[in-house]
PyMOL Python script that loads the backbone (N, CA, C, O; Angstrom):
from pymol import cmd

cmd.read_pdbstr("""\
ATOM      1  N   UNK A   1       0.992  -1.295  -0.149  1.00  0.00           N
ATOM      2  CA  UNK A   1       0.331   0.148  -0.322  1.00  0.00           C
ATOM      3  C   UNK A   1       0.680   1.314   0.189  1.00  0.00           C
ATOM      4  O   UNK A   1      -0.233   2.135   0.280  1.00  0.00           O
ATOM      5  N   UNK A   2       2.064   1.733   0.666  1.00  0.00           N
ATOM      6  CA  UNK A   2       2.992   1.925   0.951  1.00  0.00           C
ATOM      7  C   UNK A   2       3.219   2.548  -0.396  1.00  0.00           C
ATOM      8  O   UNK A   2       2.679   3.620  -0.668  1.00  0.00           O
ATOM      9  N   UNK A   3       4.121   1.821  -1.391  1.00  0.00           N
ATOM     10  CA  UNK A   3       4.509   2.000  -2.896  1.00  0.00           C
ATOM     11  C   UNK A   3       3.619   2.003  -3.010  1.00  0.00           C
ATOM     12  O   UNK A   3       3.327   1.157  -2.164  1.00  0.00           O
ATOM     13  N   UNK A   4       2.003   2.527  -3.755  1.00  0.00           N
ATOM     14  CA  UNK A   4       0.845   2.559  -4.648  1.00  0.00           C
ATOM     15  C   UNK A   4       0.941   4.227  -4.034  1.00  0.00           C
ATOM     16  O   UNK A   4       0.335   5.014  -4.761  1.00  0.00           O
ATOM     17  N   UNK A   5       1.397   4.657  -3.205  1.00  0.00           N
ATOM     18  CA  UNK A   5       1.061   5.859  -2.267  1.00  0.00           C
ATOM     19  C   UNK A   5       1.981   7.008  -2.672  1.00  0.00           C
ATOM     20  O   UNK A   5       1.691   8.181  -2.907  1.00  0.00           O
ATOM     21  N   UNK A   6       3.608   6.151  -2.706  1.00  0.00           N
ATOM     22  CA  UNK A   6       4.698   6.124  -3.253  1.00  0.00           C
ATOM     23  C   UNK A   6       4.434   6.341  -4.143  1.00  0.00           C
ATOM     24  O   UNK A   6       4.882   7.438  -4.475  1.00  0.00           O
ATOM     25  N   UNK A   7       3.593   5.644  -5.234  1.00  0.00           N
ATOM     26  CA  UNK A   7       3.420   5.385  -7.241  1.00  0.00           C
ATOM     27  C   UNK A   7       2.766   6.997  -7.744  1.00  0.00           C
ATOM     28  O   UNK A   7       3.137   7.850  -8.551  1.00  0.00           O
ATOM     29  N   UNK A   8       1.453   6.846  -6.658  1.00  0.00           N
ATOM     30  CA  UNK A   8       1.235   8.432  -6.843  1.00  0.00           C
ATOM     31  C   UNK A   8       1.476   9.661  -6.544  1.00  0.00           C
ATOM     32  O   UNK A   8       1.066  10.758  -6.924  1.00  0.00           O
ATOM     33  N   UNK A   9       2.202   9.281  -5.807  1.00  0.00           N
ATOM     34  CA  UNK A   9       2.950  10.991  -5.113  1.00  0.00           C
ATOM     35  C   UNK A   9       3.359  10.842  -6.943  1.00  0.00           C
ATOM     36  O   UNK A   9       2.568  11.107  -7.848  1.00  0.00           O
ATOM     37  N   UNK A  10       4.555  10.435  -7.090  1.00  0.00           N
ATOM     38  CA  UNK A  10       5.667  10.615  -7.847  1.00  0.00           C
ATOM     39  C   UNK A  10       4.898  11.106  -9.365  1.00  0.00           C
ATOM     40  O   UNK A  10       5.336  11.990 -10.102  1.00  0.00           O
ATOM     41  N   UNK A  11       3.570  10.235  -9.620  1.00  0.00           N
ATOM     42  CA  UNK A  11       2.914  10.618 -10.249  1.00  0.00           C
ATOM     43  C   UNK A  11       2.942  11.608 -10.653  1.00  0.00           C
ATOM     44  O   UNK A  11       3.766  12.225 -11.330  1.00  0.00           O
ATOM     45  N   UNK A  12       1.763  11.887 -10.141  1.00  0.00           N
ATOM     46  CA  UNK A  12       1.040  13.656  -9.697  1.00  0.00           C
ATOM     47  C   UNK A  12       2.597  14.810  -9.982  1.00  0.00           C
ATOM     48  O   UNK A  12       2.544  15.640 -10.890  1.00  0.00           O
ATOM     49  N   UNK A  13       4.263  14.650  -8.817  1.00  0.00           N
ATOM     50  CA  UNK A  13       4.671  15.367  -9.118  1.00  0.00           C
ATOM     51  C   UNK A  13       5.223  15.622 -10.933  1.00  0.00           C
ATOM     52  O   UNK A  13       5.685  16.593 -11.532  1.00  0.00           O
ATOM     53  N   UNK A  14       4.805  13.893 -11.421  1.00  0.00           N
ATOM     54  CA  UNK A  14       5.877  14.496 -12.379  1.00  0.00           C
ATOM     55  C   UNK A  14       5.159  15.002 -13.181  1.00  0.00           C
ATOM     56  O   UNK A  14       5.593  15.770 -14.040  1.00  0.00           O
ATOM     57  N   UNK A  15       3.410  14.549 -13.025  1.00  0.00           N
ATOM     58  CA  UNK A  15       2.824  15.496 -14.427  1.00  0.00           C
ATOM     59  C   UNK A  15       2.307  17.329 -14.276  1.00  0.00           C
ATOM     60  O   UNK A  15       2.269  18.155 -15.188  1.00  0.00           O
ATOM     61  N   UNK A  16       2.066  17.470 -13.254  1.00  0.00           N
ATOM     62  CA  UNK A  16       3.015  18.978 -12.685  1.00  0.00           C
ATOM     63  C   UNK A  16       3.800  19.646 -13.178  1.00  0.00           C
ATOM     64  O   UNK A  16       3.506  20.716 -13.711  1.00  0.00           O
ATOM     65  N   UNK A  17       4.975  19.176 -13.117  1.00  0.00           N
ATOM     66  CA  UNK A  17       6.852  18.827 -14.149  1.00  0.00           C
ATOM     67  C   UNK A  17       6.250  19.171 -15.264  1.00  0.00           C
ATOM     68  O   UNK A  17       6.259  20.261 -15.835  1.00  0.00           O
ATOM     69  N   UNK A  18       5.676  18.095 -15.575  1.00  0.00           N
ATOM     70  CA  UNK A  18       5.835  18.584 -17.435  1.00  0.00           C
ATOM     71  C   UNK A  18       4.852  19.502 -17.911  1.00  0.00           C
ATOM     72  O   UNK A  18       4.910  20.073 -19.000  1.00  0.00           O
ATOM     73  N   UNK A  19       3.826  19.642 -16.948  1.00  0.00           N
ATOM     74  CA  UNK A  19       2.846  20.367 -18.210  1.00  0.00           C
ATOM     75  C   UNK A  19       3.522  21.604 -17.341  1.00  0.00           C
ATOM     76  O   UNK A  19       2.925  22.540 -17.874  1.00  0.00           O
ATOM     77  N   UNK A  20       4.306  22.163 -16.435  1.00  0.00           N
ATOM     78  CA  UNK A  20       5.156  22.581 -16.530  1.00  0.00           C
ATOM     79  C   UNK A  20       6.392  23.493 -17.366  1.00  0.00           C
ATOM     80  O   UNK A  20       6.477  24.701 -17.590  1.00  0.00           O
ATOM     81  N   UNK A  21       7.008  22.705 -17.603  1.00  0.00           N
ATOM     82  CA  UNK A  21       7.742  22.209 -18.640  1.00  0.00           C
ATOM     83  C   UNK A  21       7.554  22.740 -19.988  1.00  0.00           C
ATOM     84  O   UNK A  21       8.248  23.518 -20.642  1.00  0.00           O
ATOM     85  N   UNK A  22       6.192  22.001 -20.317  1.00  0.00           N
ATOM     86  CA  UNK A  22       5.528  22.694 -21.877  1.00  0.00           C
ATOM     87  C   UNK A  22       4.515  24.036 -22.035  1.00  0.00           C
ATOM     88  O   UNK A  22       3.967  24.579 -22.995  1.00  0.00           O
ATOM     89  N   UNK A  23       4.560  24.284 -20.548  1.00  0.00           N
ATOM     90  CA  UNK A  23       4.657  25.739 -20.734  1.00  0.00           C
ATOM     91  C   UNK A  23       5.650  27.315 -21.194  1.00  0.00           C
ATOM     92  O   UNK A  23       5.690  28.246 -21.999  1.00  0.00           O
ATOM     93  N   UNK A  24       6.369  26.691 -19.924  1.00  0.00           N
ATOM     94  CA  UNK A  24       7.128  27.523 -20.432  1.00  0.00           C
ATOM     95  C   UNK A  24       7.985  27.684 -21.384  1.00  0.00           C
ATOM     96  O   UNK A  24       8.852  28.538 -21.566  1.00  0.00           O
ATOM     97  N   UNK A  25       7.410  26.095 -22.421  1.00  0.00           N
ATOM     98  CA  UNK A  25       8.915  26.203 -23.726  1.00  0.00           C
ATOM     99  C   UNK A  25       7.782  26.658 -24.359  1.00  0.00           C
ATOM    100  O   UNK A  25       8.094  27.568 -25.128  1.00  0.00           O
ATOM    101  N   UNK A  26       6.017  26.307 -24.378  1.00  0.00           N
ATOM    102  CA  UNK A  26       5.847  27.476 -26.052  1.00  0.00           C
ATOM    103  C   UNK A  26       5.800  29.174 -25.485  1.00  0.00           C
ATOM    104  O   UNK A  26       5.986  30.111 -26.261  1.00  0.00           O
ATOM    105  N   UNK A  27       5.521  29.356 -24.013  1.00  0.00           N
ATOM    106  CA  UNK A  27       6.614  31.029 -24.291  1.00  0.00           C
ATOM    107  C   UNK A  27       7.353  30.802 -24.279  1.00  0.00           C
ATOM    108  O   UNK A  27       7.221  29.578 -24.292  1.00  0.00           O
ATOM    109  N   UNK A  28       8.844  31.084 -24.249  1.00  0.00           N
ATOM    110  CA  UNK A  28      10.207  30.661 -25.467  1.00  0.00           C
ATOM    111  C   UNK A  28       9.347  31.122 -26.517  1.00  0.00           C
ATOM    112  O   UNK A  28       8.950  32.266 -26.740  1.00  0.00           O
ATOM    113  N   UNK A  29       9.036  29.642 -27.360  1.00  0.00           N
ATOM    114  CA  UNK A  29       8.678  29.715 -28.949  1.00  0.00           C
ATOM    115  C   UNK A  29       7.558  31.556 -28.866  1.00  0.00           C
ATOM    116  O   UNK A  29       6.875  31.558 -29.890  1.00  0.00           O
ATOM    117  N   UNK A  30       7.474  31.946 -28.620  1.00  0.00           N
ATOM    118  CA  UNK A  30       5.936  32.509 -28.785  1.00  0.00           C
ATOM    119  C   UNK A  30       6.683  33.715 -28.249  1.00  0.00           C
ATOM    120  O   UNK A  30       6.449  34.664 -28.999  1.00  0.00           O
ATOM    121  N   UNK A  31       7.689  34.149 -27.004  1.00  0.00           N
ATOM    122  CA  UNK A  31       8.810  35.139 -27.199  1.00  0.00           C
ATOM    123  C   UNK A  31       9.566  35.261 -28.460  1.00  0.00           C
ATOM    124  O   UNK A  31       9.355  36.261 -29.147  1.00  0.00           O
ATOM    125  N   UNK A  32       9.928  34.889 -28.627  1.00  0.00           N
ATOM    126  CA  UNK A  32      11.565  34.440 -30.023  1.00  0.00           C
ATOM    127  C   UNK A  32      10.366  34.885 -31.428  1.00  0.00           C
ATOM    128  O   UNK A  32      10.683  35.471 -32.463  1.00  0.00           O
ATOM    129  N   UNK A  33       8.675  34.289 -30.962  1.00  0.00           N
ATOM    130  CA  UNK A  33       8.950  34.522 -32.497  1.00  0.00           C
ATOM    131  C   UNK A  33       8.179  36.493 -32.728  1.00  0.00           C
ATOM    132  O   UNK A  33       8.077  37.257 -33.688  1.00  0.00           O
ATOM    133  N   UNK A  34       7.947  36.538 -31.780  1.00  0.00           N
ATOM    134  CA  UNK A  34       7.481  38.342 -31.090  1.00  0.00           C
ATOM    135  C   UNK A  34       8.344  38.650 -31.799  1.00  0.00           C
ATOM    136  O   UNK A  34       8.243  39.115 -32.935  1.00  0.00           O
ATOM    137  N   UNK A  35       9.586  38.346 -31.007  1.00  0.00           N
ATOM    138  CA  UNK A  35      11.054  39.458 -30.937  1.00  0.00           C
ATOM    139  C   UNK A  35      11.369  39.302 -32.101  1.00  0.00           C
ATOM    140  O   UNK A  35      12.011  40.276 -32.494  1.00  0.00           O
ATOM    141  N   UNK A  36      11.149  38.090 -33.310  1.00  0.00           N
ATOM    142  CA  UNK A  36      12.154  38.275 -34.052  1.00  0.00           C
ATOM    143  C   UNK A  36      10.618  38.776 -35.178  1.00  0.00           C
ATOM    144  O   UNK A  36      11.000  38.903 -36.341  1.00  0.00           O
ATOM    145  N   UNK A  37      10.000  38.888 -35.110  1.00  0.00           N
ATOM    146  CA  UNK A  37       8.854  39.388 -36.318  1.00  0.00           C
ATOM    147  C   UNK A  37       9.128  41.489 -35.537  1.00  0.00           C
ATOM    148  O   UNK A  37       8.671  42.405 -36.220  1.00  0.00           O
ATOM    149  N   UNK A  38       9.801  41.787 -34.302  1.00  0.00           N
ATOM    150  CA  UNK A  38       9.817  42.991 -34.222  1.00  0.00           C
ATOM    151  C   UNK A  38      11.204  42.934 -35.081  1.00  0.00           C
ATOM    152  O   UNK A  38      11.293  43.758 -35.991  1.00  0.00           O
ATOM    153  N   UNK A  39      11.894  42.366 -34.952  1.00  0.00           N
ATOM    154  CA  UNK A  39      12.884  42.637 -35.364  1.00  0.00           C
ATOM    155  C   UNK A  39      13.253  42.999 -36.627  1.00  0.00           C
ATOM    156  O   UNK A  39      14.093  43.879 -36.816  1.00  0.00           O
ATOM    157  N   UNK A  40      12.528  42.210 -37.805  1.00  0.00           N
ATOM    158  CA  UNK A  40      11.723  42.256 -38.895  1.00  0.00           C
ATOM    159  C   UNK A  40      11.473  43.472 -39.286  1.00  0.00           C
ATOM    160  O   UNK A  40      12.028  43.988 -40.256  1.00  0.00           O
ATOM    161  N   UNK A  41      10.598  44.048 -38.549  1.00  0.00           N
ATOM    162  CA  UNK A  41       9.566  45.328 -39.428  1.00  0.00           C
ATOM    163  C   UNK A  41      10.915  46.390 -39.189  1.00  0.00           C
ATOM    164  O   UNK A  41      11.171  47.264 -40.018  1.00  0.00           O
ATOM    165  N   UNK A  42      11.571  46.228 -38.189  1.00  0.00           N
ATOM    166  CA  UNK A  42      12.518  47.577 -37.349  1.00  0.00           C
ATOM    167  C   UNK A  42      13.358  47.475 -38.752  1.00  0.00           C
ATOM    168  O   UNK A  42      13.352  48.511 -39.418  1.00  0.00           O
ATOM    169  N   UNK A  43      14.305  46.014 -39.453  1.00  0.00           N
ATOM    170  CA  UNK A  43      15.203  46.068 -40.660  1.00  0.00           C
ATOM    171  C   UNK A  43      14.356  46.953 -41.259  1.00  0.00           C
ATOM    172  O   UNK A  43      14.583  48.162 -41.272  1.00  0.00           O
ATOM    173  N   UNK A  44      13.314  46.403 -41.801  1.00  0.00           N
ATOM    174  CA  UNK A  44      12.036  47.181 -42.800  1.00  0.00           C
ATOM    175  C   UNK A  44      12.524  48.496 -43.436  1.00  0.00           C
ATOM    176  O   UNK A  44      12.992  48.993 -44.460  1.00  0.00           O
ATOM    177  N   UNK A  45      11.893  48.877 -41.477  1.00  0.00           N
ATOM    178  CA  UNK A  45      11.828  50.784 -41.151  1.00  0.00           C
ATOM    179  C   UNK A  45      12.803  51.132 -41.529  1.00  0.00           C
ATOM    180  O   UNK A  45      12.965  51.915 -42.466  1.00  0.00           O
ATOM    181  N   UNK A  46      13.914  50.450 -40.662  1.00  0.00           N
ATOM    182  CA  UNK A  46      15.144  52.103 -41.081  1.00  0.00           C
ATOM    183  C   UNK A  46      15.837  51.428 -42.608  1.00  0.00           C
ATOM    184  O   UNK A  46      16.839  52.063 -42.937  1.00  0.00           O
ATOM    185  N   UNK A  47      15.332  49.779 -43.990  1.00  0.00           N
ATOM    186  CA  UNK A  47      15.837  50.128 -44.737  1.00  0.00           C
ATOM    187  C   UNK A  47      14.410  50.906 -45.755  1.00  0.00           C
ATOM    188  O   UNK A  47      13.833  49.964 -46.297  1.00  0.00           O
ATOM    189  N   UNK A  48      14.244  51.233 -45.849  1.00  0.00           N
ATOM    190  CA  UNK A  48      12.288  51.068 -47.011  1.00  0.00           C
ATOM    191  C   UNK A  48      13.316  52.864 -47.639  1.00  0.00           C
ATOM    192  O   UNK A  48      14.108  53.744 -47.302  1.00  0.00           O
ATOM    193  N   UNK A  49      12.565  52.407 -48.575  1.00  0.00           N
ATOM    194  CA  UNK A  49      12.819  54.426 -48.726  1.00  0.00           C
ATOM    195  C   UNK A  49      12.056  54.797 -49.369  1.00  0.00           C
ATOM    196  O   UNK A  49      11.523  54.310 -50.366  1.00  0.00           O
ATOM    197  N   UNK A  50      11.819  56.452 -48.438  1.00  0.00           N
ATOM    198  CA  UNK A  50      11.132  57.065 -48.530  1.00  0.00           C
ATOM    199  C   UNK A  50      10.638  57.514 -49.543  1.00  0.00           C
ATOM    200  O   UNK A  50       9.720  58.331 -49.473  1.00  0.00           O
TER     201      UNK A  50
END
""", "prot")
cmd.dss("prot")
cmd.show_as("cartoon", "prot")
cmd.util.cbc("prot")
cmd.orient("prot")
């Protein structure tokens, strides 16, 4: 019975850690894409022929 409780607690902690890791990865990817778009826009503004 004790092994079962330890397994359930470990499974819950692992699930929470996985969700946290996936969330941080998605936020990081979104930040990287938005900064790339801003850099591209500023490059186009700087190099545009007025």
